[in-house]
N, C-alpha and C positions, 0 to 999 in steps of 0.2 A: 338597568336603570335606577338609579339612588337619587333620593332629593333629602335635603336637610329637614327640620321639622317644620318650617313653615312655608316648606315647597316650594321654594323661590328660585330655586336652580337644580341642575343634574350634576352632580360632581364627574360623574362617569365619562359626560360627553363634555365638559366645559371645563380645562384646567387651569383657566385663571379663576374660574370660580374657590376652588381651594384657599385661595388669597384672601377670603372674604368670609369666610366660616362664622359664626358667631364664637367668641371668644379670642378671636383675634392671637390666635397661637403664631409660633415661628413659622415660616413659609419660606423655602429656598426655591431658588430657579437653581435645577439640575442640568450642566450642561452635556451634551453629548459624551466628549469626553472626559467627565467626570468630575470637572470641575462645581462648585457648588457658591452660590451667590446668595447670601440672607436677602429677602426684600426686606422694602421700611414699609411693612403691616401697619407700626402703630402709628406712623406719621400718616397713612390715609384717613386713618379715622378722628386725628387731633384736630385742632386746630392750626392753620397755618403758621408755620414754624417763620424767625427771622430769616431764612433764607426763602420760603416761600413768598414773604412779604415783599424781597427785591422783585421777585416776579408780578407780582399783584400791582405794585408801583408802576411797571411798565406795559401794563393793560389798557387799552382803550375801547371801548365797547364799540360793536358788538364782538363778543369774545367765544370762540369753540373751543372749548377744551378736550383734546381727541383723547380716548383712553381716559376716561375722567374719575374711574374708580368710584367712592363714596361720596364724590361729589365736594369735597370741602375748598378746592381753588374756586367752583364755580358757585358755592353757597358764601363765600367772603366777597368775591366780586358783586354780587346781587345786593350783598350788605353794603357797599360803598356806592349803591346806583348803580353800576355798569353791568349793561344786560350781558348775559353770559350762559350758555349753553353746554352739557354736557354731553359726550355721544361715546358708548362703552358696549363692547359685544355682548357682554355678560348682563342678564335679566337681575341680578341680584345687584350688582352696582348699580344701574341705574333704579331699582326701587328704592334702593338705601339714598339715592340723591334723592329723589322726589320725595321721599320720606321724610328728611330732614327740612325741606324748603328749598329746594335747589331745582333745575332744570334739567333735564336730560332725555336722550333718544338711545333706545337699543339699537343699536347700527355700526356697521363698520366704515372707520375713514375712506375707506375706497369705494363706500356705497354712495347712492344721489344722497344728497345732503341739503337742508333746507339755503336759502342765500349764498350760492356760490358763486363765488368772486366779488362776495360781500361784507367778507368778516375782516375789521380792522385788527384783529388778534386771533393768530391762531397757537395755542398751545400743545408743545410736546414735553411733557416733563415727567421726573418720576420714570427715567428710564425708555420710555416708550418713542423715543428715536428709533429702537429695537423692533417695533412693531412692523410684521411681516416681513423681517429679516433680512427688508433691502432698503439702507438709508438713502438712498439714492431716488429710488421710487417714491418711497414716503414723502422726499422732501417736493418732490416735481407733484407729485398730489396737493400737499398744503399749499403750494405756491398756488395751484389755482385755485384753491379756496379763498385767500385772500382780497382786498380789495386793492386796487392801482396803489394804493396811499399804506396798506395795510402792510402788519408784520408777521414772521413767526418769531417766535420765544421757544428756545429748544435746551434742554438740559442734556450736557454732554459727559460724557464719562470722565473723570478728572485725569487719567491715564492716556497715553497719546497712544489709542487702540484703536482699528479697521477693523472687526471682526464680525463676519456670517456664521452663523451656526444653529444649530437646532437646541433645543431645550423642553424642560416640561418643571413645571410646579409640583413641589414633595412635601408633606410634612415631617415632624417628629415622628409620628407614627409610622412612617415608608411609606404614607398612601400616595400616588401620584396620578398625572394625569398622563396621558401621550404628548410626543413631543410633538412641536411647533417651530416653526421658523423664525429666529431673534437673530437681532443684532446688537453690537457695543461700536460707540464710535466717538471717538475724543477730539478734541477739539483742531488740530491740524487737518483731520481726514474731513470735517465739516467744511473746514474753508475751501479744500479741493473741490469737496461735493457742489458747494455753493458755485464757486467758480463754473463749474462746468453747467451749470444750472442758470447762469446768468442772476444770480441771486447775490444783493452782497451782504456781508456779517457787517451790520452795524453797531453792534456794541458788542460787548463779552465782559461778564466780571466772573467772580466768584466770592461764594460765601460759605463762610465754614470750612466743608471739604467737597461742595458742590458747586458742579462749574454750571456757567450760561452762557449765551447768546440769543441776538437777537438777528433776523435776517428779513432783508424787503429788498423787492423787486427793485432792480438797477435802474439809477437815476430817480427811485420815488425813496428818501432814507425816510426812516423810522423815527421820528421824535420822541421825544417822551414827553406824554400827557400829563396836566396835571390829574385828574382822574374827571367819571362824568361818562354819560354813555352816548354823549355827543359833543365832539371836539371839534372844533375850526381849526384852521390853520393859524389864526389871530390867536388861539387859545393856548397854543404848544409852545414850549420851550424846550431849547436845544439843549442835547444830552446827549450826543456821541462821543466827549471828551471826556468820559468817567473813568474814574480809578480802575484800572484791571487788577 
């Protein structure tokens, strides 16, 4: 068992913590078939990008950020007056989020969470649609977290892909964690899963090379709010016809 210098995580037992070490060096997701995907670690630690801001604009509070990492989205929402809570399985991620002024719980999305069926927005970005290796099960779970008028904001792969796999994190020094279930999902596959779960895709857009979509319970469209922790129907503005 090993810990980093501040003792916040055990790198031997928590592969995701490899992506949160001090120094923020390159970290890769190594798939079981040998493919390697570079993870955007620098983005996790910086201010929200232009693409991130397109997500923030679509968030109505309260917001639950699943797999929040160092909490850049939670903190940005709080600065806008929108209540946001992050959840992450890694103590270091939670410690970083709270140390920087955010709110977070060290918990899996599949554990019992506060305010179930009461969240107006649930975020699955930065590849977090892959959590658990089962996008169908993950979206079903997240659909059970949102309120009847709430929505999911999901980042999908820019390619047309639907892949369930195993992967592990590794760095340039060859250090790696154990394999864990993971998944990749493109927009067409997202539509198929949403239809199977009786969830509607209410919006989809691209910013740079990143692709996103919002999903809501059928017959409960997810409108685009202005911003704020509490938004009524009268405050909402229709936004389902944005440019794709």
